[in-house]
MDAnalysis code that builds the backbone (N, CA, C; Angstrom):
import MDAnalysis as mda
import numpy as np

u = mda.Universe.empty(123, n_residues=41, atom_resindex=np.repeat(np.arange(41), 3), trajectory=True)
u.add_TopologyAttr("name", ["N", "CA", "C"] * 41)
u.add_TopologyAttr("resid", np.arange(1, 42))
u.add_TopologyAttr("resname", ["UNK", "UNK", "UNK", "UNK", "UNK", "UNK", "UNK", "UNK", "UNK", "UNK", "UNK", "UNK", "UNK", "UNK", "UNK", "UNK", "UNK", "UNK", "UNK", "UNK", "UNK", "UNK", "UNK", "UNK", "UNK", "UNK", "UNK", "UNK", "UNK", "UNK", "UNK", "UNK", "UNK", "UNK", "UNK", "UNK", "UNK", "UNK", "UNK", "UNK", "UNK"])
u.atoms.positions = np.array([
    [31.531, 20.218, 19.744],
    [30.346, 19.753, 19.475],
    [29.223, 20.589, 19.674],
    [28.137, 20.509, 18.908],
    [27.132, 21.423, 19.385],
    [26.058, 21.082, 20.387],
    [25.967, 21.694, 21.383],
    [25.067, 21.313, 22.461],
    [23.511, 21.580, 22.244],
    [22.691, 20.437, 21.915],
    [21.425, 20.363, 21.648],
    [20.450, 21.012, 22.806],
    [19.855, 22.029, 22.378],
    [19.012, 22.534, 23.036],
    [17.719, 21.829, 23.089],
    [16.615, 22.552, 23.746],
    [15.159, 21.783, 23.685],
    [14.634, 21.671, 22.324],
    [14.693, 22.985, 21.809],
    [14.179, 22.961, 20.285],
    [14.856, 22.186, 19.254],
    [16.210, 22.050, 19.351],
    [16.653, 21.185, 18.522],
    [16.297, 19.627, 18.688],
    [16.358, 19.327, 19.862],
    [15.889, 17.936, 20.361],
    [14.258, 17.455, 19.758],
    [13.474, 18.621, 20.176],
    [12.058, 18.376, 19.547],
    [11.984, 18.327, 18.153],
    [12.523, 19.074, 17.491],
    [12.805, 19.107, 16.098],
    [13.369, 17.662, 15.671],
    [14.341, 17.109, 16.249],
    [14.881, 15.861, 15.890],
    [13.879, 14.706, 16.081],
    [13.268, 14.727, 17.199],
    [12.179, 13.771, 17.449],
    [10.803, 13.898, 16.344],
    [10.590, 14.991, 16.012],
    [9.548, 15.353, 15.113],
    [9.896, 14.801, 13.611],
    [11.351, 14.938, 13.307],
    [11.709, 14.482, 12.149],
    [11.745, 12.937, 11.990],
    [12.196, 12.359, 12.983],
    [12.278, 11.000, 13.260],
    [10.901, 10.158, 12.940],
    [9.883, 10.915, 13.807],
    [8.364, 10.433, 13.871],
    [7.751, 10.498, 12.187],
    [7.951, 11.652, 11.553],
    [7.774, 11.780, 10.228],
    [8.301, 11.049, 9.287],
    [9.416, 10.661, 9.632],
    [10.256, 9.689, 8.544],
    [9.696, 8.240, 8.737],
    [9.430, 7.948, 9.884],
    [8.869, 6.592, 10.400],
    [7.326, 6.377, 9.748],
    [6.806, 7.508, 10.081],
    [5.377, 7.344, 9.409],
    [5.243, 7.446, 7.941],
    [6.242, 7.845, 7.300],
    [6.219, 7.853, 5.714],
    [6.694, 6.584, 5.343],
    [7.689, 5.714, 6.175],
    [8.025, 4.471, 5.836],
    [6.808, 3.556, 5.671],
    [6.130, 3.792, 6.769],
    [4.989, 2.808, 7.115],
    [3.996, 3.049, 5.804],
    [3.642, 4.337, 5.540],
    [2.867, 4.713, 4.684],
    [3.242, 3.958, 3.234],
    [4.552, 4.166, 2.905],
    [5.219, 3.646, 1.585],
    [4.986, 2.032, 1.749],
    [5.059, 1.452, 3.020],
    [4.954, 0.031, 3.016],
    [3.665, -0.446, 2.755],
    [2.811, 0.165, 3.482],
    [1.244, -0.204, 3.249],
    [0.753, 0.025, 1.844],
    [1.113, 1.089, 1.288],
    [0.968, 1.435, -0.208],
    [1.398, 0.364, -0.949],
    [2.673, -0.169, -0.907],
    [3.514, -1.152, -1.746],
    [2.468, -2.515, -1.592],
    [2.036, -2.679, -0.499],
    [1.489, -4.062, 0.029],
    [0.068, -4.017, -1.012],
    [-0.505, -2.790, -0.968],
    [-1.827, -2.626, -1.467],
    [-1.598, -2.665, -3.115],
    [-0.535, -2.228, -3.580],
    [-0.211, -2.322, -5.109],
    [0.171, -3.627, -5.421],
    [0.979, -4.215, -4.741],
    [1.054, -5.682, -4.965],
    [-0.120, -6.613, -5.170],
    [-1.006, -6.227, -4.234],
    [-2.295, -6.900, -4.320],
    [-2.268, -8.027, -3.081],
    [-1.640, -7.573, -1.978],
    [-1.720, -8.513, -0.795],
    [-3.075, -8.542, -0.075],
    [-3.702, -7.121, 0.015],
    [-4.943, -7.022, 0.230],
    [-5.630, -6.781, -0.852],
    [-6.754, -7.633, -0.947],
    [-7.677, -7.544, -2.276],
    [-8.755, -6.504, -2.143],
    [-7.967, -5.358, -2.289],
    [-8.887, -4.052, -2.593],
    [-8.163, -3.006, -3.347],
    [-9.119, -2.134, -4.136],
    [-8.806, -1.404, -5.070],
    [-8.534, -0.066, -4.456],
    [-7.414, 0.848, -4.904],
    [-7.216, 1.922, -4.434],
    [-7.979, 2.919, -4.824],
])
């Protein structure tokens, strides 16, 4: 097995945060498009 050093762990956390942020962005964007929030883009 690969022993994760500090650099790899930091990169993994950064990637996870980026993916979660992107998912939240897509979720909000979808709600705006569907018209849950009555506001134009």
